[in-house]
Steps between C-alpha positions, in 0.01 A plus 500: 500500500173692494468867525165671528273723701329348809166618354545244211547201733167362397654405159723240647429143589754457782566202713384514867829634654507793264138561551562508876773752451297732276197472742738643764588789264146575432410583863313839518761672724819340350661848432500569873678178599826587701836380400574150620457125445160352485416126498235402260538132507795437737836474322335386174349843421604824672517866428777751552392864498780744443543877450830618338653741260583373150865476399740516213506184293871450574420484869286182462557154358274266308354220721297177475359260754475123510247445782253788454305664219481880564214740439608857517209752545562880492276662771629848429773655292663340201824322409658318211572128528763331287435175343689197385453117474689212654556359150711795400881509579519630852798574719422412872610731769374330814276208610319570826297186588382647825314778322433295182673753286756458224644824374657568156747747362334467152305810390121465425381430155226764541319716756134541587364816665273393784252761621253523788248211480716276276635151591775285362519120551846355490528121469829327578596515131470882511802706606410847615659831623254690704505846667652704211414860463334623188597867443597590863503334843147431617338368815332168440273281721497153372358162614701191398304183555712185501329174399689175565548242222373263401143644490269284715155550622524673837 
């Protein structure tokens, strides 16, 4: 996983699919983009823009993906995201192949506080639990970009 501010993106030497995703996030008016799904490169790279209220940790499960790498970008608001790794002991709850999501009952090993302007990249080996409130429930606008594996030049 990678966690940083979008302003620091120039420090990274990403492969082309990740560069394509970050180029989408760097659009001048990205904060004004309405909620919805946006194709960037067909089903290989797409964005989901969503506004929601953060929740209690017990109301969410850890999750991982087998087909897509996720980039979570906080447009406004803030949230905590729980983290874990596939190589730790995990108790599966549900496998949803249609939505490329495996959920786990296992609690996170640690949490990160993501604030406006920050991103997190979750590879298939990274288990995560997004949307958790920090001190109180908060309205968050987030863009999640899904990048299909394996990475290929698009």
